[in-house]
MIKOL-956702 format. One record per residue (C-alpha): residue in three letters; y, x, z; residue number from 1; chain. Coordinates in steps of 0.2 Angstrom, whole numbers, always signed. Example, Ala and Ser with C-alpha at 12.3 -4.5 7.8 and 13.67 -1.06 7.14 Angstrom:
BEGIN
   rest   north    east      up    nr   kette
    ala     -22     +62     +39     1       A
    ser      -5     +68     +36     2       A
# end
This chain:
BEGIN
   rest   north    east      up    nr   kette
    unk      +0      +3     +46     1       A
    unk      -7     -12     +36     2       A
    unk      +0     -29     +35     3       A
    unk     -14     -36     +46     4       A
    unk     -12     -22     +59     5       A
    unk      +6     -26     +61     6       A
    unk      +2     -44     +63     7       A
    unk     -10     -40     +77     8       A
    unk      +2     -28     +85     9       A
    unk     +16     -41     +85    10       A
    unk      +4     -54     +92    11       A
    unk      -2     -43    +106    12       A
    unk     +16     -38    +110    13       A
    unk     +22     -55    +111    14       A
    unk      +8     -60    +123    15       A
    unk     +18     -53    +138    16       A
    unk     +36     -58    +140    17       A
    unk     +49     -44    +141    18       A
    unk     +41     -32    +129    19       A
    unk     +55     -28    +117    20       A
    unk     +52     -17    +102    21       A
    unk     +70     -16     +96    22       A
    unk     +84      -4    +103    23       A
    unk     +73      +7    +114    24       A
    unk     +81     +17    +127    25       A
    unk     +77     +36    +125    26       A
    unk     +73     +44    +142    27       A
    unk     +76     +62    +146    28       A
    unk     +91     +73    +142    29       A
    unk     +83     +87    +132    30       A
    unk     +80     +99    +147    31       A
    unk     +63    +107    +151    32       A
    unk     +51     +97    +161    33       A
    unk     +41     +81    +161    34       A
    unk     +49     +64    +159    35       A
    unk     +43     +48    +165    36       A
    unk     +42     +33    +154    37       A
    unk     +33     +16    +154    38       A
    unk     +14     +20    +157    39       A
    unk     +17     +38    +150    40       A
    unk     +23     +55    +157    41       A
    unk     +29     +66    +142    42       A
    unk     +32     +84    +142    43       A
    unk     +33     +99    +130    44       A
    unk     +22    +114    +135    45       A
    unk     +25    +131    +128    46       A
    unk     +10    +143    +124    47       A
    unk      +8    +162    +125    48       A
    unk     +25    +172    +126    49       A
    unk     +31    +177    +109    50       A
    unk     +49    +173    +107    51       A
    unk     +53    +188     +97    52       A
    unk     +57    +190     +78    53       A
    unk     +41    +189     +67    54       A
    unk     +30    +183     +81    55       A
    unk     +20    +167     +82    56       A
    unk     +16    +155     +97    57       A
    unk     +11    +138    +100    58       A
    unk     +19    +123    +109    59       A
    unk     +11    +106    +113    60       A
    unk     +17     +88    +116    61       A
    unk      +8     +82    +131    62       A
    unk      +7     +64    +135    63       A
    unk      -1     +60    +153    64       A
    unk      -6     +42    +152    65       A
    unk      -9     +29    +166    66       A
    unk     -27     +23    +168    67       A
    unk     -32     +11    +154    68       A
    unk     -18     +15    +142    69       A
    unk     -20     +25    +126    70       A
    unk     -10     +32    +112    71       A
    unk     -15     +35     +94    72       A
    unk     -23     +47     +82    73       A
    unk     -16     +51     +64    74       A
    unk     -26     +36     +58    75       A
    unk     -24     +23     +71    76       A
    unk     -38     +12     +66    77       A
    unk     -35      -7     +65    78       A
    unk     -18      -6     +74    79       A
    unk      -5      +6     +81    80       A
    unk      +4     +21     +76    81       A
    unk      +3     +40     +80    82       A
    unk     +16     +49     +90    83       A
    unk     +31     +57     +80    84       A
    unk     +42     +71     +84    85       A
    unk     +59     +76     +77    86       A
    unk     +64     +94     +82    87       A
    unk     +81    +101     +87    88       A
    unk     +79    +120     +84    89       A
    unk     +89    +136     +85    90       A
    unk     +90    +145     +68    91       A
    unk     +77    +157     +65    92       A
    unk     +63    +146     +72    93       A
    unk     +51    +134     +62    94       A
    unk     +38    +123     +68    95       A
    unk     +23    +117     +59    96       A
    unk     +15     +99     +58    97       A
    unk      +8     +90     +73    98       A
    unk     -11     +94     +75    99       A
    unk     -23     +80     +81   100       A
    unk     -38     +83     +91   101       A
    unk     -54     +73     +88   102       A
    unk     -51     +55     +95   103       A
    unk     -62     +42    +102   104       A
    unk     -66     +24     +97   105       A
    unk     -56     +12    +108   106       A
    unk     -62      -6    +105   107       A
    unk     -48     -19    +108   108       A
    unk     -55     -37    +106   109       A
    unk     -61     -39     +88   110       A
    unk     -51     -23     +83   111       A
    unk     -56      -4     +84   112       A
    unk     -42      +9     +87   113       A
    unk     -44     +28     +86   114       A
    unk     -34     +37     +99   115       A
    unk     -34     +46    +116   116       A
    unk     -34     +41    +135   117       A
    unk     -30     +51    +150   118       A
    unk     -21     +67    +144   119       A
    unk     -17     +68    +125   120       A
    unk     -12     +85    +118   121       A
    unk      -4     +87    +101   122       A
    unk      -2    +106     +97   123       A
    unk     +11    +114     +85   124       A
    unk     +12    +131     +78   125       A
    unk     +29    +140     +81   126       A
    unk     +35    +154     +69   127       A
    unk     +50    +166     +73   128       A
    unk     +58    +173     +57   129       A
    unk     +56    +191     +55   130       A
    unk     +74    +193     +49   131       A
    unk     +84    +178     +57   132       A
    unk    +102    +175     +51   133       A
    unk    +115    +186     +58   134       A
    unk    +125    +178     +72   135       A
    unk    +112    +164     +74   136       A
    unk     +99    +174     +84   137       A
    unk     +93    +164     +99   138       A
    unk     +96    +173    +116   139       A
    unk     +77    +176    +118   140       A
    unk     +77    +187    +103   141       A
    unk     +91    +198    +111   142       A
    unk     +86    +200    +129   143       A
    unk     +73    +196    +141   144       A
    unk     +76    +177    +142   145       A
    unk     +70    +161    +135   146       A
    unk     +73    +151    +120   147       A
    unk     +77    +132    +123   148       A
    unk     +70    +120    +110   149       A
    unk     +72    +101    +110   150       A
    unk     +63     +86    +102   151       A
    unk     +65     +68    +100   152       A
    unk     +48     +60    +103   153       A
    unk     +42     +43     +99   154       A
    unk     +25     +35    +103   155       A
    unk     +16     +18    +105   156       A
    unk      +6     +16    +121   157       A
    unk      -7      +1    +122   158       A
    unk     -19      -8    +133   159       A
    unk     -19     -27    +131   160       A
    unk      -1     -25    +125   161       A
    unk      +8     -12    +116   162       A
    unk     +24      -4    +123   163       A
    unk     +34      +8    +112   164       A
    unk     +43     +23    +120   165       A
    unk     +54     +37    +116   166       A
    unk     +60     +53    +125   167       A
    unk     +72     +67    +122   168       A
    unk     +61     +82    +128   169       A
    unk     +65    +101    +130   170       A
    unk     +55    +117    +133   171       A
    unk     +58    +135    +135   172       A
    unk     +49    +147    +124   173       A
    unk     +47    +163    +134   174       A
    unk     +48    +181    +128   175       A
    unk     +38    +189    +142   176       A
    unk     +24    +183    +154   177       A
    unk     +36    +183    +168   178       A
    unk     +43    +166    +161   179       A
    unk     +26    +159    +157   180       A
    unk     +13    +150    +167   181       A
    unk      -6    +153    +164   182       A
    unk     -10    +134    +166   183       A
    unk      +1    +129    +151   184       A
    unk      -6    +143    +140   185       A
    unk     -24    +139    +144   186       A
    unk     -20    +120    +141   187       A
    unk     -14    +124    +123   188       A
    unk     -28    +137    +120   189       A
    unk     -41    +124    +125   190       A
    unk     -33    +111    +114   191       A
    unk     -33    +122     +99   192       A
    unk     -51    +127    +101   193       A
    unk     -55    +108    +102   194       A
    unk     -47    +104     +85   195       A
    unk     -59     +99     +71   196       A
    unk     -65    +114     +61   197       A
    unk     -72    +117     +44   198       A
    unk     -91    +115     +42   199       A
    unk    -101    +130     +46   200       A
    unk    -109    +140     +32   201       A
    unk    -126    +132     +28   202       A
    unk    -121    +115     +35   203       A
    unk    -119    +101     +22   204       A
    unk    -113     +83     +21   205       A
    unk    -117     +71      +6   206       A
    unk    -109     +54      +4   207       A
    unk    -116     +40      -6   208       A
    unk    -109     +23      -7   209       A
    unk    -113      +5     -12   210       A
    unk    -102     -10     -14   211       A
    unk    -100     -12      +5   212       A
    unk    -108      +3     +14   213       A
    unk    -106     +22     +15   214       A
    unk    -121     +33     +19   215       A
    unk    -118     +51     +26   216       A
    unk    -132     +63     +25   217       A
    unk    -129     +76     +37   218       A
    unk    -138     +93     +36   219       A
    unk    -134    +104     +51   220       A
    unk    -150    +113     +55   221       A
    unk    -153    +103     +71   222       A
    unk    -157     +86     +77   223       A
    unk    -141     +76     +79   224       A
    unk    -143     +62     +91   225       A
    unk    -125     +56     +90   226       A
    unk    -113     +55     +75   227       A
    unk     -96     +47     +73   228       A
    unk     -84     +47     +58   229       A
    unk     -65     +45     +59   230       A
    unk     -57     +42     +42   231       A
    unk     -41     +49     +36   232       A
    unk     -39     +36     +22   233       A
    unk     -32     +20     +29   234       A
    unk     -44      +5     +26   235       A
    unk     -58     +16     +21   236       A
    unk     -70      +9     +34   237       A
    unk     -72      -8     +43   238       A
    unk     -67      +1     +59   239       A
    unk     -74     -12     +72   240       A
    unk     -91     -12     +64   241       A
    unk    -105      -1     +72   242       A
    unk    -109     +16     +64   243       A
    unk    -128     +17     +64   244       A
    unk    -135     +34     +67   245       A
    unk    -153     +39     +62   246       A
    unk    -157     +56     +69   247       A
    unk    -167     +68     +58   248       A
    unk    -176     +84     +62   249       A
    unk    -162     +94     +53   250       A
    unk    -147     +82     +55   251       A
    unk    -144     +64     +54   252       A
    unk    -140     +49     +43   253       A
    unk    -125     +39     +47   254       A
    unk    -122     +22     +39   255       A
    unk    -104     +14     +40   256       A
    unk     -97      -2     +32   257       A
    unk     -83      +0     +19   258       A
    unk     -66      -7     +23   259       A
    unk     -63     -13      +5   260       A
    unk     -79     -22      -2   261       A
    unk     -78     -18     -20   262       A
    unk     -88     -12     -35   263       A
    unk     -75      +1     -38   264       A
    unk     -80     +17     -27   265       A
    unk     -68     +29     -20   266       A
    unk     -70     +47     -27   267       A
    unk     -69     +56     -10   268       A
    unk     -72     +52      +8   269       A
    unk     -60     +62     +20   270       A
    unk     -60     +62     +39   271       A
    unk     -67     +70     +55   272       A
    unk     -86     +70     +58   273       A
    unk     -90     +71     +76   274       A
    unk    -108     +77     +81   275       A
    unk    -118     +80     +96   276       A
    unk    -111     +91    +109   277       A
    unk     -93     +87    +105   278       A
    unk     -93     +97     +89   279       A
    unk     -81     +90     +76   280       A
    unk     -78     +95     +58   281       A
    unk     -65     +91     +44   282       A
    unk     -74     +85     +29   283       A
    unk     -68     +80     +11   284       A
    unk     -84     +75      +1   285       A
    unk     -86     +68     -16   286       A
    unk     -93     +50     -16   287       A
    unk    -109     +46     -27   288       A
    unk    -115     +29     -31   289       A
    unk    -130     +24     -21   290       A
    unk    -141     +19     -36   291       A
    unk    -138     +36     -44   292       A
    unk    -139     +47     -28   293       A
    unk    -156     +43     -22   294       A
    unk    -168     +58     -26   295       A
    unk    -155     +67     -37   296       A
    unk    -142     +80     -34   297       A
    unk    -134     +77     -50   298       A
    unk    -133     +65     -65   299       A
    unk    -151     +63     -72   300       A
    unk    -155     +57     -89   301       A
    unk    -162     +41     -81   302       A
    unk    -146     +39     -71   303       A
    unk    -135     +41     -86   304       A
    unk    -145     +28     -96   305       A
    unk    -145     +16     -82   306       A
    unk    -126     +18     -80   307       A
    unk    -123     +15     -99   308       A
    unk    -135      -1     -98   309       A
    unk    -125      -8     -83   310       A
    unk    -109      -5     -92   311       A
    unk    -115     -13    -108   312       A
    unk    -121     -28     -98   313       A
    unk    -105     -29     -87   314       A
    unk     -94     -29    -103   315       A
    unk    -104     -43    -110   316       A
    unk    -102     -53     -94   317       A
    unk     -84     -49     -94   318       A
    unk     -82     -61    -108   319       A
    unk     -85     -75     -96   320       A
    unk     -71     -70     -84   321       A
    unk     -56     -83     -83   322       A
    unk     -43     -71     -91   323       A
    unk     -54     -65    -106   324       A
    unk     -64     -81    -110   325       A
    unk     -49     -90    -118   326       A
    unk     -46     -76    -130   327       A
    unk     -64     -75    -136   328       A
    unk     -64     -94    -137   329       A
    unk     -49     -94    -149   330       A
    unk     -58     -81    -160   331       A
    unk     -73     -92    -161   332       A
    unk     -62    -107    -166   333       A
    unk     -54     -96    -179   334       A
    unk     -72     -93    -186   335       A
    unk     -76    -112    -186   336       A
    unk     -59    -115    -195   337       A
    unk     -63    -101    -208   338       A
    unk     -79    -107    -214   339       A
    unk     -74    -105    -232   340       A
    unk     -71     -86    -229   341       A
    unk     -84     -75    -237   342       A
    unk     -97     -65    -227   343       A
    unk     -89     -48    -230   344       A
    unk     -72     -54    -224   345       A
    unk     -79     -61    -208   346       A
    unk     -88     -44    -205   347       A
    unk     -73     -34    -208   348       A
    unk     -64     -45    -195   349       A
    unk     -77     -42    -183   350       A
    unk     -76     -23    -185   351       A
    unk     -57     -23    -183   352       A
    unk     -59     -34    -167   353       A
    unk     -71     -21    -160   354       A
    unk     -60      -6    -166   355       A
    unk     -46     -14    -156   356       A
    unk     -56     -16    -140   357       A
    unk     -63      +2    -142   358       A
    unk     -46     +10    -145   359       A
    unk     -38      +1    -130   360       A
    unk     -52      +6    -119   361       A
    unk     -51     +24    -125   362       A
    unk     -32     +24    -121   363       A
    unk     -35     +18    -104   364       A
    unk     -49     +30    -100   365       A
    unk     -39     +44    -107   366       A
    unk     -25     +41     -96   367       A
    unk     -36     +39     -81   368       A
    unk     -45     +55     -85   369       A
    unk     -28     +65     -86   370       A
    unk     -22     +57     -70   371       A
    unk     -38     +62     -61   372       A
    unk     -37     +79     -68   373       A
    unk     -20     +81     -60   374       A
    unk     -26     +76     -43   375       A
    unk     -22     +57     -43   376       A
    unk     -35     +46     -35   377       A
    unk     -36     +31     -48   378       A
    unk     -50     +20     -54   379       A
    unk     -53      +4     -65   380       A
    unk     -38      -7     -65   381       A
    unk     -26      +7     -59   382       A
    unk     -12      -1     -70   383       A
    unk     -12     -16     -58   384       A
    unk      -4      -4     -45   385       A
    unk     +12      -5     -55   386       A
    unk     +23     -20     -51   387       A
    unk     +31     -19     -68   388       A
    unk     +14     -20     -77   389       A
    unk      +8     -35     -66   390       A
    unk     +25     -44     -69   391       A
    unk     +23     -41     -88   392       A
    unk      +5     -46     -88   393       A
    unk      +9     -62     -78   394       A
    unk     +23     -67     -90   395       A
    unk     +12     -64    -105   396       A
    unk      -3     -74     -99   397       A
    unk      +9     -88     -93   398       A
    unk     +17     -89    -110   399       A
    unk      +0     -90    -118   400       A
    unk      -5    -104    -106   401       A
    unk     +10    -114    -111   402       A
    unk      +5    -112    -129   403       A
    unk     -13    -117    -126   404       A
    unk      -8    -132    -115   405       A
    unk      +2    -139    -130   406       A
    unk     +20    -136    -125   407       A
    unk     +23    -127    -142   408       A
    unk     +13    -121    -156   409       A
    unk     +14    -103    -163   410       A
    unk      -1    -108    -174   411       A
    unk     -19    -104    -171   412       A
    unk     -20     -88    -181   413       A
    unk      -4     -81    -172   414       A
    unk     -11     -86    -155   415       A
    unk     -28     -78    -158   416       A
    unk     -21     -62    -165   417       A
    unk     -11     -59    -149   418       A
    unk      +4     -51    -158   419       A
    unk     +18     -58    -169   420       A
    unk     +18     -43    -180   421       A
    unk      +0     -47    -185   422       A
    unk      +5     -62    -196   423       A
    unk      +6     -51    -211   424       A
    unk     -12     -45    -210   425       A
    unk     -27     -55    -204   426       A
    unk     -37     -38    -201   427       A
    unk     -22     -31    -191   428       A
    unk     -22     -48    -181   429       A
    unk     -41     -46    -177   430       A
    unk     -37     -28    -171   431       A
    unk     -23     -33    -159   432       A
    unk     -34     -48    -153   433       A
    unk     -46     -34    -147   434       A
    unk     -32     -25    -139   435       A
    unk     -26     -41    -130   436       A
    unk     -44     -44    -124   437       A
    unk     -44     -27    -116   438       A
    unk     -27     -29    -108   439       A
    unk     -31     -46    -100   440       A
    unk     -48     -39     -94   441       A
    unk     -41     -26     -83   442       A
    unk     -39     -37     -68   443       A
    unk     -57     -42     -69   444       A
    unk     -73     -33     -63   445       A
    unk     -88     -42     -69   446       A
    unk    -105     -41     -60   447       A
    unk    -115     -25     -64   448       A
    unk     -98     -15     -69   449       A
    unk     -95      -8     -52   450       A
    unk    -109      +4     -50   451       A
    unk    -107     +10     -69   452       A
    unk     -88     +13     -67   453       A
    unk     -91     +22     -50   454       A
    unk    -104     +33     -58   455       A
    unk     -93     +36     -73   456       A
    unk     -78     +42     -63   457       A
    unk     -88     +55     -54   458       A
    unk     -94     +63     -70   459       A
    unk     -87     +74     -84   460       A
    unk     -74     +67     -96   461       A
    unk     -88     +66    -110   462       A
    unk     -99     +55     -99   463       A
    unk     -84     +45     -93   464       A
    unk     -80     +41    -111   465       A
    unk     -98     +37    -116   466       A
    unk    -100     +24    -101   467       A
    unk     -83     +16    -105   468       A
    unk     -87     +15    -123   469       A
    unk    -103      +5    -118   470       A
    unk     -92      -6    -108   471       A
    unk     -80      -9    -123   472       A
    unk     -95     -13    -134   473       A
    unk    -102     -25    -122   474       A
    unk     -85     -34    -122   475       A
    unk     -83     -34    -141   476       A
    unk    -102     -39    -145   477       A
    unk    -101     -58    -144   478       A
    unk     -88     -60    -158   479       A
    unk     -95     -45    -167   480       A
    unk    -112     -52    -168   481       A
    unk    -105     -69    -174   482       A
    unk     -97     -61    -188   483       A
    unk    -112     -50    -193   484       A
    unk    -123     -65    -193   485       A
    unk    -115     -79    -202   486       A
    unk    -130     -90    -200   487       A
    unk    -126     -92    -182   488       A
    unk    -110    -101    -186   489       A
    unk    -120    -117    -191   490       A
    unk    -125    -119    -172   491       A
    unk    -106    -120    -168   492       A
    unk     -99    -138    -167   493       A
    unk     -90    -144    -182   494       A
    unk     -71    -143    -182   495       A
    unk     -62    -159    -175   496       A
    unk     -50    -166    -162   497       A
    unk     -61    -160    -148   498       A
    unk     -56    -142    -152   499       A
    unk     -37    -146    -148   500       A
    unk     -43    -154    -131   501       A
    unk     -54    -139    -127   502       A
    unk     -40    -127    -132   503       A
    unk     -28    -135    -120   504       A
    unk     -41    -135    -106   505       A
    unk     -42    -116    -108   506       A
    unk     -24    -115    -101   507       A
    unk     -31    -119     -84   508       A
    unk     -40    -102     -81   509       A
    unk     -25     -93     -88   510       A
    unk     -13    -102     -76   511       A
    unk     -25     -98     -61   512       A
    unk     -25     -80     -66   513       A
    unk      -6     -80     -66   514       A
    unk      -6     -87     -49   515       A
    unk     -17     -73     -43   516       A
    unk      -6     -60     -52   517       A
    unk      +9     -67     -43   518       A
    unk      +0     -65     -27   519       A
    unk      -4     -47     -31   520       A
    unk     +14     -44     -36   521       A
    unk     +19     -49     -19   522       A
    unk      +6     -39     -10   523       A
    unk     +12     -23     -20   524       A
    unk     +29     -25     -12   525       A
    unk     +23     -31      +5   526       A
    unk     +13     -15      +7   527       A
    unk     +30      -6      +8   528       A
    unk     +45     -14     +17   529       A
    unk     +48     -32     +18   530       A
    unk     +36     -46     +15   531       A
    unk     +37     -47      -4   532       A
    unk     +44     -65      -4   533       A
    unk     +61     -60     -13   534       A
    unk     +51     -51     -27   535       A
    unk     +39     -66     -29   536       A
    unk     +54     -77     -31   537       A
    unk     +61     -66     -45   538       A
    unk     +45     -66     -54   539       A
    unk     +44     -85     -52   540       A
    unk     +62     -87     -58   541       A
    unk     +57     -77     -73   542       A
    unk     +42     -88     -77   543       A
    unk     +54    -103     -76   544       A
    unk     +65     -95     -90   545       A
    unk     +49     -92    -100   546       A
    unk     +45    -111     -99   547       A
    unk     +63    -114    -106   548       A
    unk     +59    -102    -120   549       A
    unk     +43    -112    -124   550       A
    unk     +54    -128    -124   551       A
    unk     +66    -119    -137   552       A
    unk     +51    -115    -148   553       A
    unk     +45    -133    -147   554       A
    unk     +62    -140    -150   555       A
    unk     +65    -130    -166   556       A
    unk     +48    -127    -172   557       A
    unk     +47    -114    -186   558       A
    unk     +66    -112    -187   559       A
    unk     +76     -96    -184   560       A
    unk     +87    -104    -170   561       A
    unk     +71    -108    -160   562       A
    unk     +64     -90    -162   563       A
    unk     +81     -82    -158   564       A
    unk     +83     -93    -143   565       A
    unk     +65     -90    -137   566       A
    unk     +67     -71    -139   567       A
    unk     +83     -70    -129   568       A
    unk     +75     -81    -115   569       A
    unk     +60     -70    -115   570       A
    unk     +71     -54    -113   571       A
    unk     +81     -63     -99   572       A
    unk     +64     -68     -91   573       A
    unk     +58     -50     -91   574       A
    unk     +75     -44     -85   575       A
    unk     +74     -56     -70   576       A
    unk     +56     -52     -66   577       A
    unk     +58     -33     -67   578       A
    unk     +75     -31     -58   579       A
    unk     +71     -24     -40   580       A
    unk     +77     -36     -27   581       A
    unk     +91     -30     -16   582       A
    unk     +86     -22      +0   583       A
    unk     +94     -18     +17   584       A
    unk    +101      -1     +17   585       A
    unk    +105      -2     +36   586       A
    unk     +93      -5     +50   587       A
    unk     +92     -23     +56   588       A
    unk     +83     -27     +72   589       A
    unk     +75     -44     +77   590       A
    unk     +86     -54     +88   591       A
    unk     +85     -56    +107   592       A
    unk     +97     -59    +121   593       A
    unk     +91     -43    +129   594       A
    unk     +96     -33    +114   595       A
    unk    +114     -39    +115   596       A
    unk    +115     -34    +133   597       A
    unk    +107     -17    +130   598       A
    unk    +119     -13    +116   599       A
    unk    +134     -18    +127   600       A
    unk    +127      -7    +141   601       A
    unk    +128      +7    +128   602       A
    unk    +146      +3    +123   603       A
    unk    +141      -3    +106   604       A
    unk    +147     -19     +97   605       A
    unk    +134     -31     +90   606       A
    unk    +134     -41     +73   607       A
    unk    +121     -55     +73   608       A
    unk    +116     -64     +57   609       A
    unk    +108     -81     +61   610       A
    unk     +98     -85     +45   611       A
    unk     +83     -93     +38   612       A
    unk     +72     -91     +23   613       A
    unk     +75    -110     +18   614       A
    unk     +94    -108     +19   615       A
    unk    +101    -105      +2   616       A
    unk    +119    -101      +8   617       A
    unk    +112     -88     +20   618       A
    unk    +103     -79      +5   619       A
    unk    +119     -79      -5   620       A
    unk    +130     -72      +9   621       A
    unk    +117     -58     +12   622       A
    unk    +116     -53      -6   623       A
    unk    +135     -55     -10   624       A
    unk    +143     -49      +6   625       A
    unk    +132     -41     +19   626       A
    unk    +124     -30      +6   627       A
    unk    +141     -25      -1   628       A
    unk    +143      -6      +1   629       A
    unk    +160      -7      +9   630       A
    unk    +154     -19     +22   631       A
    unk    +139      -8     +26   632       A
    unk    +150      +7     +27   633       A
    unk    +161      -2     +40   634       A
    unk    +146      -8     +50   635       A
    unk    +139     +10     +50   636       A
    unk    +155     +19     +54   637       A
    unk    +159      +8     +69   638       A
    unk    +141     +10     +76   639       A
    unk    +137      -9     +76   640       A
    unk    +120     -14     +82   641       A
    unk    +113     -26     +69   642       A
    unk    +102     -41     +74   643       A
    unk     +94     -53     +63   644       A
    unk     +90     -70     +71   645       A
    unk     +77     -78     +59   646       A
    unk     +77     -97     +62   647       A
    unk     +65    -100     +48   648       A
    unk     +54    -107     +61   649       A
    unk     +60    -115     +77   650       A
    unk     +65    -103     +90   651       A
    unk     +71    -109    +107   652       A
    unk     +80     -93    +111   653       A
    unk     +90     -93     +94   654       A
    unk     +94    -111     +97   655       A
    unk    +101    -108    +114   656       A
    unk    +111     -93    +107   657       A
    unk    +118    -104     +93   658       A
    unk    +123    -118    +106   659       A
    unk    +132    -104    +116   660       A
    unk    +144    -101    +102   661       A
    unk    +146    -120     +98   662       A
    unk    +135    -120     +82   663       A
    unk    +119    -130     +78   664       A
    unk    +113    -123     +62   665       A
    unk    +113    -108     +50   666       A
    unk    +122     -98     +42   667       A
    unk    +131     -92     +57   668       A
    unk    +138     -75     +60   669       A
    unk    +144     -69     +77   670       A
    unk    +152     -52     +82   671       A
    unk    +149     -48    +100   672       A
    unk    +161     -35    +108   673       A
    unk    +156     -18    +115   674       A
    unk    +159     -24    +133   675       A
    unk    +152     -40    +141   676       A
    unk    +165     -54    +143   677       A
    unk    +175     -49    +129   678       A
    unk    +181     -60    +114   679       A
    unk    +166     -66    +104   680       A
    unk    +171     -69     +85   681       A
    unk    +162     -83     +75   682       A
    unk    +164     -80     +56   683       A
    unk    +165     -94     +44   684       A
    unk    +149    -100     +36   685       A
    unk    +154     -95     +18   686       A
    unk    +158     -76     +20   687       A
    unk    +170     -66      +9   688       A
    unk    +171     -47      +9   689       A
    unk    +189     -47     +15   690       A
    unk    +185     -59     +30   691       A
    unk    +171     -49     +36   692       A
    unk    +180     -32     +34   693       A
    unk    +195     -39     +44   694       A
    unk    +183     -46     +58   695       A
    unk    +174     -29     +59   696       A
    unk    +190     -19     +61   697       A
    unk    +198     -31     +74   698       A
    unk    +203     -21     +90   699       A
    unk    +191     -25    +104   700       A
    unk    +177     -29     +92   701       A
# end
């Protein structure tokens, strides 16, 4: 589920008091038969009799929903989660993955969900081993009886609010028809028949894409008055947008809005296509750029030429992007300062700079082609999907910005070359400036680049290299043309103090790029667990250490002590930025008074961590004590329910709970006993491992 989806789901859940997501009570005892939960009746239904070694059958999870409520498809849309099942099986039996029938579009305010109303059926394939392990054969495989299987089932059922539920269900798999009802067998058979199928022979679907739309051309041999597409890739579509159908004599044209508006096109579109008469098909179709797709089934000569021209123009415009322009500007300044160099020397500098750009582009596209050949879905800027790459790049640009802003001076030639090793050779410096220009260009997609790159990534490796070479030549061309035409240099302003001022101003776009990269770094971690704030804090701390490294270079300019101190601080900065933030290995739940009562009703003690993001002592206690392996083992072995009361923003319920233990601030740590009315322990604000372990092991806790 996306971050946006979780936010919406949380908002909808909090709209009605009493909806508690944490510490759900599991209904049912694992026996066969339906189980009633909030707004849902859940059951496992067995298919045709087959409980014998080597046989196959089916079973289904059936959720009977109250009117107006729905559960979710495998891709829930803008919010929600599909049901999940954890099986408890006798040895000799295996069950395949959950199968999903074609869903329906379920609008919910400004959002669009994909799911099911009424009765939702989720079939599974059941396999009985031909040679089950000796001594572990289920009773059904020995005599005329039934095999009992069980499952822990979770779901999310929604209307205006969302209510999670879970149940422990059971079913008996029959060996003979005497143990089977015709109704359940027919229910599963009809569900399996309704599952999306492969496209029939002769039918075809073609997908073209622009920056913000998909166009599906459907050729089914008949007029299609209706068509809907349900994506299997999260965020592929703007789910709530209308899907516009244009019927054709032998099919239809379906237009949909993309979820990620970008010049970089996906390589494939996967999902379920639903057509007239409730026919539905699974499709996985290559995506072609719209400008190249019209009137052509392949890459025409005109299409290739247009892609190369777009790439060349896009590379040229790329020089004006905020992360690239400072590098080009510094090279232009070096030309102005080197007016006394002869013409041939300048030209060689231009060729080496261009070679650096070309070589680095070829390395990037080579890695990209290899990854795609291995089945990876990657595109331009795929390096930015690596948090380590983003951290190193942010640090490098920040250090460059400090130098440009005037904190320290590595010398114009060193700055323009992009690498300290280049001081020994001016030509080598020009080569590595080209490499640097390519590296800092990776976060950018200039106008005109998108269609060219999208086309390139759908073609052969040779065409891909040709189009990316044109992109590299476009990036290198301004400086190369300046070196090949010395007469143009007379149009450049004469060197003077203005150059230093303008050089300092170029630090501003670099610093803005660093801000953006820090945001990207946080998003890379927030797409997994947590909100990414801990990782952002580490990266920012690393940047502060880099600033100290710049101070050392300014304090001892040109001296070995300054360089050694700076190198040590740069290494420390990268170590801080790249070290993963500590994470909770145990499951902490959001605090509520109801959660304490529910845990005590189950006979379990409760540990509550009253904390806040702005509380420095809280963070120190969590990392040094609560994340300690021995403390976590004790909490787990004694079956504590762990609640985190986040007081970052004012919360009246948390404030009342603090007052109930005679506290008015954080950090506060409270242990509630496993029975109501028992002794409540309040731990000291400054935690130690021994104090926490002693409190956790106190009898009656």
